[in-house]
BALOBA-1460 file (C-alpha; in Angstrom, 3 decimals):
// residues 106
<rec num="1" residu="x" x="0.000" y="0.000" z="0.000"/>
<rec num="2" residu="x" x="1.493" y="3.298" z="-1.025"/>
<rec num="3" residu="x" x="1.600" y="6.444" z="1.111"/>
<rec num="4" residu="x" x="-1.226" y="8.138" z="-0.814"/>
<rec num="5" residu="x" x="-3.568" y="5.175" z="-0.227"/>
<rec num="6" residu="x" x="-2.695" y="5.062" z="3.498"/>
<rec num="7" residu="x" x="-3.340" y="8.809" z="3.833"/>
<rec num="8" residu="x" x="-6.713" y="8.448" z="2.091"/>
<rec num="9" residu="x" x="-7.764" y="5.548" z="4.332"/>
<rec num="10" residu="x" x="-6.666" y="7.416" z="7.448"/>
<rec num="11" residu="x" x="-8.649" y="10.463" z="6.325"/>
<rec num="12" residu="x" x="-11.683" y="8.276" z="5.579"/>
<rec num="13" residu="x" x="-11.613" y="6.602" z="9.016"/>
<rec num="14" residu="x" x="-11.070" y="9.926" z="10.746"/>
<rec num="15" residu="x" x="-14.059" y="11.393" z="8.911"/>
<rec num="16" residu="x" x="-16.249" y="8.397" z="9.816"/>
<rec num="17" residu="x" x="-15.196" y="8.659" z="13.460"/>
<rec num="18" residu="x" x="-16.002" y="12.388" z="13.548"/>
<rec num="19" residu="x" x="-19.440" y="11.743" z="12.049"/>
<rec num="20" residu="x" x="-20.159" y="9.069" z="14.667"/>
<rec num="21" residu="x" x="-19.052" y="11.362" z="17.503"/>
<rec num="22" residu="x" x="-21.194" y="14.219" z="16.171"/>
<rec num="23" residu="x" x="-24.219" y="11.934" z="15.826"/>
<rec num="24" residu="x" x="-23.837" y="10.728" z="19.421"/>
<rec num="25" residu="x" x="-23.104" y="14.089" z="21.033"/>
<rec num="26" residu="x" x="-25.515" y="14.770" z="23.847"/>
<rec num="27" residu="x" x="-27.342" y="18.091" z="23.859"/>
<rec num="28" residu="x" x="-26.679" y="20.485" z="26.733"/>
<rec num="29" residu="x" x="-29.992" y="20.940" z="28.528"/>
<rec num="30" residu="x" x="-30.273" y="23.889" z="30.917"/>
<rec num="31" residu="x" x="-33.148" y="24.308" z="33.375"/>
<rec num="32" residu="x" x="-34.526" y="27.846" z="33.273"/>
<rec num="33" residu="x" x="-37.051" y="27.465" z="36.086"/>
<rec num="34" residu="x" x="-37.267" y="26.653" z="38.848"/>
<rec num="35" residu="x" x="-33.753" y="28.002" z="39.271"/>
<rec num="36" residu="x" x="-33.154" y="28.013" z="43.009"/>
<rec num="37" residu="x" x="-34.621" y="29.333" z="46.213"/>
<rec num="38" residu="x" x="-38.221" y="28.406" z="45.405"/>
<rec num="39" residu="x" x="-40.430" y="26.772" z="48.022"/>
<rec num="40" residu="x" x="-43.257" y="24.500" z="46.945"/>
<rec num="41" residu="x" x="-46.241" y="23.376" z="48.953"/>
<rec num="42" residu="x" x="-46.752" y="19.618" z="49.166"/>
<rec num="43" residu="x" x="-49.243" y="18.534" z="46.499"/>
<rec num="44" residu="x" x="-48.920" y="21.767" z="44.521"/>
<rec num="45" residu="x" x="-47.607" y="22.089" z="40.977"/>
<rec num="46" residu="x" x="-44.951" y="24.057" z="39.146"/>
<rec num="47" residu="x" x="-43.903" y="24.410" z="35.536"/>
<rec num="48" residu="x" x="-40.368" y="23.250" z="34.792"/>
<rec num="49" residu="x" x="-38.816" y="25.045" z="31.793"/>
<rec num="50" residu="x" x="-35.584" y="24.272" z="29.961"/>
<rec num="51" residu="x" x="-33.543" y="25.195" z="26.924"/>
<rec num="52" residu="x" x="-30.753" y="23.676" z="24.825"/>
<rec num="53" residu="x" x="-32.720" y="21.151" z="22.792"/>
<rec num="54" residu="x" x="-35.439" y="21.248" z="20.153"/>
<rec num="55" residu="x" x="-39.004" y="21.408" z="21.462"/>
<rec num="56" residu="x" x="-39.689" y="17.924" z="20.058"/>
<rec num="57" residu="x" x="-36.724" y="16.344" z="21.887"/>
<rec num="58" residu="x" x="-37.633" y="14.201" z="24.901"/>
<rec num="59" residu="x" x="-36.006" y="15.245" z="28.174"/>
<rec num="60" residu="x" x="-35.654" y="13.324" z="31.426"/>
<rec num="61" residu="x" x="-36.405" y="15.399" z="34.539"/>
<rec num="62" residu="x" x="-35.254" y="14.356" z="37.995"/>
<rec num="63" residu="x" x="-35.068" y="15.835" z="41.482"/>
<rec num="64" residu="x" x="-32.902" y="15.184" z="44.517"/>
<rec num="65" residu="x" x="-33.632" y="15.927" z="48.168"/>
<rec num="66" residu="x" x="-30.093" y="15.111" z="49.359"/>
<rec num="67" residu="x" x="-27.917" y="17.475" z="47.312"/>
<rec num="68" residu="x" x="-27.569" y="15.060" z="44.385"/>
<rec num="69" residu="x" x="-26.614" y="11.858" z="46.195"/>
<rec num="70" residu="x" x="-29.836" y="10.171" z="45.010"/>
<rec num="71" residu="x" x="-32.144" y="11.151" z="42.154"/>
<rec num="72" residu="x" x="-35.897" y="10.608" z="41.739"/>
<rec num="73" residu="x" x="-37.558" y="10.514" z="38.340"/>
<rec num="74" residu="x" x="-40.188" y="13.141" z="37.603"/>
<rec num="75" residu="x" x="-40.638" y="12.038" z="33.983"/>
<rec num="76" residu="x" x="-38.534" y="10.557" z="31.227"/>
<rec num="77" residu="x" x="-40.544" y="11.892" z="28.313"/>
<rec num="78" residu="x" x="-41.005" y="15.645" z="28.743"/>
<rec num="79" residu="x" x="-41.207" y="17.603" z="25.489"/>
<rec num="80" residu="x" x="-42.146" y="21.112" z="24.441"/>
<rec num="81" residu="x" x="-39.450" y="22.850" z="26.536"/>
<rec num="82" residu="x" x="-41.719" y="22.795" z="29.588"/>
<rec num="83" residu="x" x="-43.417" y="20.291" z="31.868"/>
<rec num="84" residu="x" x="-46.150" y="20.800" z="34.437"/>
<rec num="85" residu="x" x="-45.014" y="18.900" z="37.537"/>
<rec num="86" residu="x" x="-48.156" y="18.186" z="39.536"/>
<rec num="87" residu="x" x="-48.470" y="16.646" z="42.965"/>
<rec num="88" residu="x" x="-45.130" y="17.779" z="44.353"/>
<rec num="89" residu="x" x="-44.189" y="15.037" z="46.850"/>
<rec num="90" residu="x" x="-44.040" y="15.309" z="50.629"/>
<rec num="91" residu="x" x="-40.243" y="15.262" z="50.860"/>
<rec num="92" residu="x" x="-39.245" y="18.459" z="52.676"/>
<rec num="93" residu="x" x="-35.566" y="19.352" z="52.375"/>
<rec num="94" residu="x" x="-33.297" y="22.366" z="52.106"/>
<rec num="95" residu="x" x="-30.942" y="20.350" z="49.847"/>
<rec num="96" residu="x" x="-33.180" y="19.962" z="46.807"/>
<rec num="97" residu="x" x="-31.802" y="19.947" z="43.273"/>
<rec num="98" residu="x" x="-33.307" y="19.386" z="39.861"/>
<rec num="99" residu="x" x="-31.659" y="18.145" z="36.680"/>
<rec num="100" residu="x" x="-32.629" y="17.624" z="33.066"/>
<rec num="101" residu="x" x="-30.971" y="15.415" z="30.484"/>
<rec num="102" residu="x" x="-31.673" y="14.203" z="27.005"/>
<rec num="103" residu="x" x="-32.687" y="10.632" z="26.439"/>
<rec num="104" residu="x" x="-30.079" y="10.311" z="23.671"/>
<rec num="105" residu="x" x="-27.784" y="7.325" z="23.958"/>
<rec num="106" residu="x" x="-24.122" y="8.280" z="24.031"/>
């Protein structure tokens, strides 16, 4: 195999690898609200809003009551860049966090 053929094959594999990485890149989802300091009454509801993905993309929403040690699923199929979380659970804590992620497989 000559040097030109090796260079072409290397370029081809590099291009294929870059396409695969780009196809598997996970979107960066950012929660807009709630964004900290809110207090919710048990059983009430709040609208969770996010950005960073298309409105049609499914997002997984989770909350933690122990500063991120454990996570509880709110929903795994939220779309539309917002989700009405109803029936906020009776889990009082001053260490609550919320996170959003895409359901894309990386």
